[in-house]
C-alpha positions as CSV (number, residue, x, y, z in Angstrom):
1,M,2.0,-25.2,34.4
2,T,4.4,-23.8,32.7
3,S,3.4,-20.9,29.8
4,D,5.7,-21.5,26.2
5,F,5.1,-17.3,25.6
6,S,6.6,-14.8,26.9
7,I,7.3,-11.1,26.0
8,D,10.8,-9.2,26.5
9,F,9.4,-5.4,26.7
10,G,13.0,-4.1,26.7
11,K,12.8,-5.0,22.8
12,A,10.4,-2.3,22.4
13,K,11.4,0.5,20.2
14,T,9.6,3.6,19.9
15,L,8.4,4.2,15.9
16,T,9.9,6.4,14.6
17,L,8.1,7.7,10.9
18,P,10.3,8.9,8.0
19,E,10.4,12.3,6.9
20,E,7.8,13.0,4.2
21,G,9.3,12.5,0.4
22,N,10.1,9.8,-2.3
23,Y,10.5,6.2,-1.1
24,T,10.8,3.0,-3.0
25,L,8.1,-0.3,-1.8
26,I,8.1,-3.2,-1.8
27,I,4.7,-4.9,-2.3
28,S,4.4,-7.8,0.8
29,D,0.3,-8.3,0.1
30,Y,-1.9,-8.3,-2.4
31,Q,-5.6,-8.6,-2.6
32,I,-8.7,-8.1,-4.8
33,K,-11.3,-7.4,-2.9
34,E,-15.1,-6.4,-4.0
35,A,-16.2,-2.8,-2.9
36,K,-18.3,-3.0,0.3
37,N,-21.9,-1.7,-0.8
38,E,-23.3,-3.2,-3.8
39,S,-24.0,0.3,-6.0
40,S,-19.3,0.4,-5.5
41,R,-19.5,-3.3,-6.9
42,E,-21.4,-2.3,-10.1
43,K,-18.6,0.5,-10.9
44,G,-15.6,-1.0,-10.0
45,F,-13.2,-3.0,-7.1
46,N,-10.2,-2.9,-5.1
47,I,-7.4,-3.8,-4.3
48,S,-5.8,-3.5,-1.3
49,L,-2.0,-3.2,-1.2
50,V,0.4,-3.3,1.9
51,F,4.0,-2.6,1.2
52,N,7.0,-2.4,3.1
53,L,9.8,0.1,2.8
54,D,13.5,-0.6,1.1
55,D,15.1,1.0,3.5
56,P,16.8,-0.9,6.4
57,E,16.4,1.6,9.0
58,Y,12.4,1.4,8.6
59,S,12.4,-2.5,8.9
60,G,9.3,-3.5,9.8
61,L,7.3,-0.4,8.3
62,R,4.4,-1.2,6.5
63,V,2.5,1.2,3.9
64,Y,-1.3,0.4,3.0
65,H,-3.0,2.0,0.2
66,N,-6.4,0.5,-1.5
67,L,-5.9,1.2,-5.3
68,W,-9.9,1.9,-6.8
69,V,-9.8,0.2,-10.0
70,Q,-13.0,1.6,-11.8
71,Y,-14.6,0.0,-14.7
72,D,-15.4,3.0,-17.0
73,N,-12.4,4.9,-16.1
74,P,-9.0,2.8,-14.2
75,W,-6.9,6.0,-14.6
76,A,-5.7,5.6,-11.0
77,A,-4.8,1.5,-11.4
78,K,-3.3,2.8,-14.2
79,L,-0.8,5.3,-13.5
80,F,0.5,2.1,-10.7
81,F,0.6,-0.5,-12.5
82,E,2.6,1.6,-15.5
83,A,5.0,2.5,-12.3
84,L,4.9,-0.8,-11.0
85,T,5.9,-2.5,-14.8
86,G,7.4,0.5,-16.4
87,K,6.0,0.0,-18.9
88,T,3.4,2.8,-21.1
89,L,-0.4,0.4,-21.0
90,G,-2.1,2.3,-23.7
91,D,-4.8,0.2,-24.7
92,D,-3.6,-2.4,-22.9
93,S,-5.0,-5.2,-20.6
94,L,-3.7,-6.5,-17.7
95,D,-4.7,-9.5,-15.5
96,V,-4.6,-8.6,-12.5
97,N,-6.2,-11.9,-10.1
98,D,-2.6,-13.1,-9.5
99,P,-0.7,-12.0,-6.2
100,D,1.9,-14.1,-7.5
101,M,3.0,-11.8,-10.2
102,F,3.3,-8.9,-8.0
103,I,4.3,-9.3,-4.4
104,G,8.2,-8.6,-4.0
105,E,7.8,-5.9,-7.3
106,S,9.0,-3.0,-6.0
107,V,7.6,1.3,-7.0
108,G,8.2,4.5,-6.1
109,A,6.0,6.8,-4.5
110,A,6.2,9.9,-2.8
111,L,4.8,9.4,0.6
112,V,2.8,12.1,3.1
113,K,2.3,12.3,6.9
114,E,-1.6,12.0,7.7
115,D,-3.2,12.9,11.2
116,Y,-6.5,10.1,12.0
117,V,-8.3,10.0,14.8
118,A,-7.6,6.2,15.8
119,N,-10.7,3.9,18.1
120,N,-9.7,4.9,21.3
121,G,-10.1,8.4,20.5
122,V,-6.6,9.2,19.9
123,T,-4.7,11.9,17.2
124,R,-1.9,9.3,15.5
125,T,0.1,10.1,12.3
126,K,0.4,7.3,9.7
127,L,2.2,7.7,6.0
128,V,0.1,7.5,2.7
129,I,0.8,7.5,-0.5
130,A,0.9,11.3,-1.2
131,A,-1.8,10.5,-4.6
132,P,-2.3,8.3,-7.6
133,E,-0.1,10.4,-9.6
134,A,2.4,9.6,-6.6
135,F,3.7,6.5,-8.0
136,Y,6.9,6.1,-10.7
137,S,9.4,3.4,-11.4
138,V,12.0,2.1,-9.7
């Protein structure tokens, strides 16, 4: 029996993270998710975002971010959507339920490196959004 699948390990590249700094990010995935526990569900919800860096040198590198939207004080969401839309939202309301409205859109963000311990116990480094205030319009 012949296998239809093979792996060319000669194409494997070592991942090099870019330096910390400001980058343009493109939304490649956008999902609204309930909070995991019931008491948090009463307080808000998450928008799970996956970004690609808009830089050919780092094609394929993704940045993952969970945007917490708190019902009684959605300040972090307001900062993100103002940067994404380039508009001051004030007392406006924004329907965030349709991912098609946001996938492919660009936003700027300050990225920092953060260490974490993987499931196998190895310490690794990832790029993360520096803070809710780190988003800006591009």
